[in-house]
C-alpha positions in Angstrom: -131.3 191.7 -154.6 -127.6 191.9 -155.3 -126.4 189.3 -152.8 -129.1 186.8 -153.7 -128.3 187.1 -157.5 -124.5 187.1 -156.7 -124.1 185.4 -153.3 -120.3 185.5 -153.5 -120.5 189.3 -153.0 -121.8 188.9 -149.4 -118.3 188.3 -148.1 -117.2 191.5 -149.6 -120.1 193.3 -147.8 -119.1 191.6 -144.5 -115.6 192.8 -144.9 -116.7 196.4 -145.4 -117.0 197.8 -141.9 -118.9 201.0 -142.7 -119.0 203.4 -145.6 -118.7 203.1 -149.4 -117.2 200.5 -151.7 -117.3 199.7 -155.4 -117.7 196.4 -157.2 -117.0 195.8 -160.8 -119.9 194.2 -162.7 -118.4 191.2 -164.6 -121.1 191.4 -167.3 -120.4 194.8 -168.7 -117.4 196.3 -166.8 -119.5 199.0 -165.1 -119.2 199.6 -161.4 -121.8 199.1 -158.6 -121.8 201.3 -155.5 -122.1 199.6 -152.2 -123.2 201.7 -149.2 -123.1 200.2 -145.7 -124.7 202.6 -143.2 -126.9 202.8 -140.2 -130.6 202.4 -140.7 -131.3 206.2 -140.3 -129.0 207.0 -143.2 -130.7 204.4 -145.4 -134.2 205.6 -144.6 -133.2 209.2 -145.3 -131.9 208.2 -148.7 -135.2 206.3 -149.3 -137.3 209.2 -148.1 -135.5 211.8 -150.4 -135.0 209.3 -153.2 -131.4 210.6 -153.6 -128.0 211.0 -152.0 -125.6 213.9 -152.2 -121.9 213.9 -153.1 -119.4 216.6 -152.1 -115.8 216.5 -153.4 -114.3 218.0 -150.3 -110.8 219.6 -151.0 -107.9 219.6 -148.6 -104.2 220.6 -149.0 -101.5 217.9 -148.6 -97.8 218.6 -149.3 -98.7 221.4 -151.7 -101.3 219.4 -153.6 -105.1 219.6 -153.4 -106.5 216.1 -152.6 -110.2 215.2 -152.1 -112.5 213.2 -150.0 -116.0 212.1 -151.0 -118.6 213.2 -148.5 -121.9 211.4 -149.1 -124.9 213.0 -147.5 -128.3 211.6 -146.5 -130.6 214.6 -146.1 -132.5 214.2 -142.9 -131.6 217.9 -142.2 -130.6 220.6 -144.8 -127.9 222.2 -142.7 -126.7 219.1 -140.7 -127.2 216.1 -142.9 -126.2 212.6 -141.9 -122.9 211.9 -143.8 -120.2 209.4 -144.6 -116.6 210.6 -145.3 -114.6 208.5 -147.7 -111.0 209.7 -148.5 -110.2 209.3 -152.2 -106.9 207.5 -152.3 -104.8 206.5 -155.3 -106.2 203.0 -155.6 -108.8 201.1 -157.6 -111.7 202.3 -155.4 -110.7 205.9 -155.5 -110.5 205.7 -159.3 -113.7 203.8 -159.7 -115.6 206.4 -157.5 -114.4 209.2 -159.8 -115.5 207.2 -162.8 -119.0 206.6 -161.3 -119.5 210.3 -160.9 -118.7 210.8 -164.5 -121.3 208.4 -165.9 -125.0 209.1 -166.4 -126.4 206.2 -164.3 -125.2 203.4 -162.0 -126.6 201.0 -159.4 -126.5 201.7 -155.7 -127.2 199.0 -153.1 -127.7 199.8 -149.4 -126.7 197.4 -146.5 -127.1 197.9 -142.8 -124.4 197.3 -140.2 -125.5 193.6 -139.9 -125.0 193.0 -143.6 -128.7 193.0 -144.5 -129.5 194.4 -148.0 -132.3 196.8 -147.5 -132.6 198.9 -150.6 -131.3 199.0 -154.2 -131.7 201.7 -156.9 -130.7 202.6 -160.4 -129.4 206.1 -159.9 -129.0 209.0 -162.3 -126.4 211.7 -162.1 -127.7 214.9 -163.8 -124.1 216.5 -163.5 -122.3 213.6 -165.2 -121.6 215.5 -168.4 -119.8 218.4 -166.6 -117.9 216.2 -164.2 -114.2 216.0 -165.2 -112.7 213.1 -163.2 -109.2 214.0 -164.4 -109.1 217.3 -162.4 -109.3 215.5 -159.0 -106.0 214.3 -157.6 -106.0 211.2 -155.4 -104.2 211.2 -152.1 -101.2 208.8 -151.6 -102.2 205.2 -150.7 -101.5 205.0 -147.0 -103.3 204.9 -143.7 -101.7 208.2 -142.7 -102.9 210.0 -145.8 -106.4 208.6 -145.4 -106.8 209.8 -141.9 -105.3 213.2 -142.7 -107.6 213.7 -145.7 -110.6 212.6 -143.7 -109.9 215.0 -140.8 -109.2 218.0 -143.0 -112.2 217.4 -145.3 -114.4 217.0 -142.2 -113.4 220.6 -141.2 -114.1 221.8 -144.7 -117.6 220.3 -144.7 -118.5 222.0 -141.4 -117.4 225.3 -142.9 -118.9 224.8 -146.3 -120.7 227.7 -148.1 -124.1 227.9 -149.7 -122.3 227.7 -153.0 -120.6 224.5 -152.0 -124.1 223.1 -151.3 -125.2 224.2 -154.8 -122.2 222.6 -156.4 -122.8 219.3 -154.7 -123.8 216.4 -157.0 -127.3 215.1 -156.2 -127.8 211.6 -157.5 -131.5 210.8 -158.0 -133.0 207.3 -157.7 -134.9 206.6 -160.9 -135.8 202.9 -160.5 -135.9 200.5 -157.5 -134.0 197.3 -158.0 -135.9 195.6 -155.2 -138.9 196.1 -153.0 -138.7 199.2 -150.8 -140.6 197.7 -147.9 -138.6 194.5 -147.2 -139.5 192.3 -144.3 -136.5 190.1 -143.3 -137.0 186.9 -141.3 -134.0 185.2 -139.7 -134.3 181.6 -138.6 -130.6 181.1 -137.8 -130.5 179.9 -134.1 -128.5 181.8 -131.6 -127.5 180.5 -128.2 -129.3 182.1 -125.1 -131.9 183.7 -127.3 -134.2 180.9 -128.2 -135.2 180.7 -124.5 -136.9 184.1 -124.9 -139.6 182.7 -127.2 -139.6 182.2 -131.0 -136.4 181.2 -132.6 -137.3 183.3 -135.6 -136.4 187.1 -135.5 -137.3 189.7 -138.1 -136.2 193.1 -139.1 -137.5 196.0 -141.2 -136.0 199.4 -142.3 -138.8 201.5 -140.9 -139.4 200.9 -137.2 -142.3 202.3 -135.2 -141.2 200.5 -132.0 -137.4 200.5 -132.0 -136.4 198.8 -128.7 -136.4 195.1 -129.5 -135.0 195.6 -133.0 -132.0 197.6 -131.8 -131.3 195.2 -128.9 -131.2 192.2 -131.3 -128.9 194.2 -133.6 -126.6 194.9 -130.7 -126.5 191.2 -129.9 -125.5 190.4 -133.4 -122.7 193.0 -133.2 -121.5 191.6 -129.8 -121.3 188.1 -131.2 -118.3 189.3 -133.2 -116.4 189.8 -129.9 -118.0 187.6 -127.3 -119.1 184.0 -127.3 -122.8 183.5 -128.0 -123.5 181.6 -124.8 -122.2 184.5 -122.7 -124.8 186.9 -124.1 -128.2 187.2 -122.5 -131.0 189.2 -124.0 -133.5 190.9 -121.6 -132.8 188.9 -118.4 -135.4 189.5 -115.7 -134.9 190.1 -112.0 -136.2 187.3 -109.8 -138.0 189.4 -107.2 -140.4 191.2 -109.6 -139.9 189.8 -113.1 -138.9 193.3 -114.4 -136.0 193.6 -116.8 -132.6 193.6 -115.2 -130.7 195.0 -118.2 -131.3 195.1 -121.9 -128.3 192.9 -122.6 -126.0 191.1 -120.1 -122.6 189.6 -121.2 -121.3 187.3 -118.5 -118.1 185.2 -118.1 -115.9 183.9 -115.2 -113.9 187.1 -115.2 -116.4 189.9 -115.9 -119.9 191.2 -116.3 -120.9 193.7 -118.9 -124.3 195.4 -118.3 -125.8 197.1 -121.3 -128.7 199.5 -121.5 -129.8 200.4 -125.1 -131.8 203.4 -126.2 -133.1 203.9 -129.7 -135.8 206.0 -131.4 -138.4 205.1 -134.1 -136.9 204.9 -137.6 -139.6 206.7 -139.5 -139.8 209.7 -141.8 -141.4 211.7 -139.0 -138.5 211.0 -136.6 -135.9 211.8 -139.3 -137.6 215.2 -140.0 -137.3 216.4 -136.4 -135.2 219.5 -135.9 -131.6 219.1 -134.6 -132.6 220.7 -131.3 -135.4 218.1 -130.9 -133.0 215.2 -131.7 -130.5 216.5 -129.2 -133.2 216.8 -126.5 -134.4 213.3 -127.3 -131.0 211.7 -126.9 -130.4 213.7 -123.6 -133.7 212.4 -122.2 -132.9 208.8 -123.3 -129.4 209.0 -121.7 -130.9 210.2 -118.3 -133.3 207.2 -118.4 -130.5 204.8 -119.2 -128.4 206.2 -116.4 -131.3 205.6 -113.9 -131.8 202.1 -115.2 -128.1 201.3 -114.9 -128.1 202.6 -111.3 -131.1 200.3 -110.6 -129.4 197.3 -112.2 -126.2 197.8 -110.1 -128.2 198.1 -106.9 -130.0 194.8 -107.7 -126.6 193.2 -108.6 -125.1 194.1 -105.2 -127.9 192.8 -103.1 -126.5 189.3 -102.9 -123.2 187.5 -103.5 -124.8 185.8 -106.5 -126.6 187.5 -109.4 -129.9 185.8 -110.0 -132.1 186.4 -113.0 -134.9 184.7 -114.9 -134.1 183.7 -118.5 -136.8 181.9 -120.3 -138.1 179.2 -118.0 -134.8 179.0 -116.1 -133.2 180.9 -113.2 -129.5 181.6 -113.6 -127.2 182.2 -110.7 -123.8 183.9 -111.4 -121.2 184.5 -108.8 -120.2 188.2 -108.7 -117.3 188.1 -106.3 -114.0 188.9 -107.9 -115.6 189.8 -111.3 -114.9 193.1 -113.0 -118.2 194.9 -113.5 -118.5 197.2 -116.5 -121.6 199.2 -117.7 -122.3 200.4 -121.2 -125.0 202.7 -122.4 -125.7 202.6 -126.1 -127.8 205.5 -127.6 -129.0 206.1 -131.1 -126.5 208.9 -131.9 -124.4 211.3 -130.0 -123.6 215.0 -130.8 -120.1 216.4 -130.5 -121.5 219.7 -129.0 -123.1 217.6 -126.2 -120.2 215.3 -125.4 -119.1 217.2 -122.3 -122.6 216.9 -120.9 -122.8 213.1 -121.7 -119.4 212.6 -120.1 -120.3 214.5 -117.0 -123.5 212.6 -116.3 -122.1 209.1 -117.0 -118.9 209.8 -115.0 -121.0 211.0 -112.1 -122.7 207.6 -112.2 -119.3 205.9 -112.3 -118.2 207.8 -109.1 -121.6 207.3 -107.4 -121.7 203.6 -107.9 -117.9 203.0 -107.8 -117.8 201.2 -111.1 -116.9 201.7 -114.8 -119.5 203.3 -117.0 -119.3 204.5 -120.6 -121.6 205.8 -123.2 -121.4 205.4 -127.0 -123.7 205.7 -129.9 -124.7 202.7 -132.1 -122.3 203.6 -134.9 -119.4 203.6 -132.5 -120.4 200.2 -131.2 -120.4 199.0 -134.9 -116.8 200.3 -135.2 -115.7 198.7 -131.9 -117.1 195.3 -132.7 -115.6 195.4 -136.2 -112.2 196.4 -135.0 -111.8 194.6 -131.7 -112.3 190.9 -132.1 -112.0 189.5 -128.5 -113.1 190.6 -125.0 -109.6 191.5 -124.1 -109.2 193.8 -127.1 -112.7 195.3 -126.4 -112.1 196.1 -122.7 -108.6 197.5 -123.1 -109.8 200.8 -124.7 -113.0 200.7 -122.6 -110.9 200.8 -119.3 -108.5 203.4 -120.6 -111.3 205.7 -121.7 -113.1 205.4 -118.4 -109.9 205.9 -116.4 -108.9 209.0 -118.4 -112.5 210.3 -118.2 -112.5 210.1 -114.4 -109.1 211.9 -114.3 -110.0 214.7 -116.8 -113.7 215.0 -116.4 -114.6 214.1 -120.0 -114.3 210.8 -122.0 -111.5 211.1 -124.6 -112.4 210.2 -128.2 -110.8 207.2 -129.8 -109.7 206.6 -133.3 -108.9 203.1 -134.7 -105.8 203.0 -137.0 -105.9 199.5 -138.1 
């Protein structure tokens, strides 16, 4: 494992929010490719034993610049993908270099910095790839966002020939076990009361719920204090789950319902229509659970819940109540429907409700380092959604 053999690289992985990065190998001057992605992407790469690379062209100030679109082939027509603008810096140059060599190492990390897979990869197109023909975009945030947006449109309109021209990098040798079982014995406040202090994680997940909830807790710890986060609190009247995750402070309560699907080859191979239907059904269930949690919350002036062997009592008067639903993924074509249903719940219960997918939560917790920073866009999005009828999309520029 890369970060065990070279533990100093772990900080580099932590600093990478999401996507691709390159690291120079001190021993021989070659480059290693780091891919940090959701578990579904990593499992798709493992299942197919390859990833795809598209050099997506876009016009900027009369020049043709490029973005590297990396695909993880869960679906032939609509694969999972990561878009990396190629800017005129060391990483842009090193990525073009990697595509011109016969083989290189790839290491996959999930959003909580766990190294899950590693392979020696072979590029059958290396001899015909001319890295000098690809112009790198100017090194600026503005150029990066422009290249990303334009290349995204290109990818959605790509042709059959574009698919044929894509570079398919094949995995020829695993660099670590492919069925890793990770145990984590680092204690976290407000979690040990639920039972064992040791948690574990795997790439393939038959029963997704508890894994995703723990992953969300780890993300939330970047923003909220550990002792304000409660995992699976129970209602006192029937010992049923109040919410999946509660974040509580003197000023606010954040109620979170999380919905995930199994991470297996079978689930990855479902049709796009089936995936859309699954998310829609999960969202409806989460909306009903959020409604039930809010009704329980409003029964008394104090919120009471079982947590471990203790009963907690939290004053609710004067606190801002927010509700967040986290689903596995969202689909742009369905965003109006998601918005309509969640905003209807906001109006019905007279409280703020929002829905996002897990990758979006990864971005929020990476970019917004305090509760104040987190809730500012949350409140703006909900307010604009209630006014317009659909949640606006948000882009982080820092």
